[in-house]
N, C-alpha and C positions, 0 to 999 in steps of 0.2 A: 208604081212599085209601092207595096204596102209597108208601112213603117210601124204599125201597131202590134206587131208580133215579136215574140222573143226569139232568141237564137235558135231555140228548139222547134220553132214553128207554132208554138202554143201562144194564145193571147197572154200579154203580161199580167201577172197577178198583183193585186194590191191588198194592203192592210193585213188582216188576220189570215187570209188565204195564202199570202206570200210567206208569212211567218210559219204557218203549218207546213207549207211545202219545203221550206228550209230545214225544219226540224226533221221531217221525214227523210230528206236527202242525207242529213247528218247521221241519222240512224242507220241508213243503208251503208254509208261509208264506214261507220264504226263496226258494223257486223262483218263487212268484207275484211276490214283490218284484223279483226279478232280471228278470222279463219285463215289468215295467211301464215305460212311457215315462219317459225321463230317466235311465235307468241303462244306456244303450247304451255300449259301449266306444268310446273315441276312436281310430278307425282311419282313417288317411289313404287315402281311396278314389281321389282324383285330386289329388295334391299340386300346388300352384302352383309355378311357376318364375319367376325374375327374370332379365331381360336388361338390362344397362346400355346405354342408347341415347342419352343426352344428358348433357353437362356444361355448366353455366352458371357463369360468374364474374360475379356481380351486384355492381356498385359503388354504394354509398350515400354520401350526405353525412352530416355529423353529424346526430343526431336533432333534430327540432323539438319543442319543448315544446308540449303542448296546454293552452290556457288554460282557466280556469274550474275546476270540480270535477274531480278526478282519477278520480272514480267514474262509471262509465257503467252502463247497465242490465245489461250482461253481465260486469262486473268492473272492474278497475282499469286505466285508460288514462292514461298520463302523457306519451307521446311517439309520434311516427311517424318512420319512416326514409325520406326521399325517395330514390328510385332515380334515379341520374343517368347510368347507362351500364353497360357490360359487354360481354362476348363469350360466345358459346356455340358448341359444335360437337358433332356426334355422327355417327350412321350416316346418311350421305347428306344431312346438313344442317349448316349453319354460318352465322354472322352476328353481328349486334350486338344488345345490349340497348338499347332506346331510352329516353331520359330521359323523365321525366314520370309514372312509376308510383310506388308506395310500398308500404311494409310498415307495417301498423297493428296492432301486437301488443296483446294484452290479457291481464292476469292474472286468471283466473277466481276466484270466491270460494273454491274449494277449493285455490288455490295453483298450479294448472297454467297455464303460459303457452301462449297460442294465437297462432300465426303466421297472419297474413292479408295476403298480398301480391298486388297486382294490377299487371301491367305488360305491355309489348309487346316482342316480338322482331321483328327484321327480318332475313330471310335474305340471303345474299350475292347472290341473284338477285332481290331486291326484294319478296319476299312478307312481309306482316305477319301475325303470329300473336299472339293474346292468351293470356297464361298467368295463371291464378288459382291461387295456391299457398297452401293452408291446411294447417295441421298443429299438432303439439304438441311442446313441450319436455318430455321425460320426466324425472321426478326422477332425479338422479344420485347417486352415492356421496358426492360432495363438491360444494359450491357451485361453479358454473362448469363442471361435468362433465355437464350435462344434454344427452343426445343428442336431436337433432331428427329427427322423422319426419313427412314431408309427403305430401300427396296433390295433386300438380299436375294441373290440368285445362286443356286447350288448346282454343282455338277457331281453327281453321285453315280457309282457303278450300278449296273443292273443287279437287283437283289433286294435285300432287306431294307435298304435306305433309299431306294429309287423313288419313293413317294415325294422326296424333296425335289425331284425333277418335274413333277406333274402338278405343281400348285404355284400360285402367286402368293408372295409373302410381303408384308410390310413390317417394319421394326422401329423401335425407339432406341435411343442411346442416352443413358442416364448415369448418374453417379452410382457407384457400387456401395450397397449398404454394408454395415459392419456384419461380419460373419461370412461374407462372400469375397472379401478382398484377398488378392493373391500377391500384390506388388511387395517387393522386398527392398526397403531402403529408399532414399530420396531420389534415386536415378531411375525409378520405375513408377509407372502409373497404370491404373486399371480403368476400364469402362465396361458397363453392363449393357448388353444388347439383348432386348427381348423381342423375339420373332413371333409374329402372328400369321397364321394361314388365313387367306381370304377365301371364303366360300359362299 
């Protein structure tokens, strides 16, 4: 039985030939790894764009405390924010936020706050549109600096405003600047929601 051959059946290599063979093998392995799924470069093939199409100033009353345990199956719930009015306007659309909706935030077990607001809009020409706004408060550098990123979804009747049904939207929730505030007195508060169409 011959013992001077390698496992592959070739004679064992020594010195520089062995090093060259190892380098070549390493190159083949690296090439194979580079061609495996999951190692593709991140190249934007068709970058998405954003268009600001709608601004809403939503007015809430003071939050209502939720009775019973503050823990729910999806996290910590301590209050809800009744929506009592507001205004909105954008490209070819304007009107009022109708009272009767609410925001029901929850803090998940991982500490992330989830916004979950459902309410109605009424355009100046009498059309009612439902908006369901769900999103996250991202962790900020300091407490109170958490930016909100939302995904509003609209239900509009067929007609002038049904373009709201046919797009994907993202939104921000920020402080209302002077000149846009609607809240009256210490028991009301506003938030400005800027809605962007993704295309």
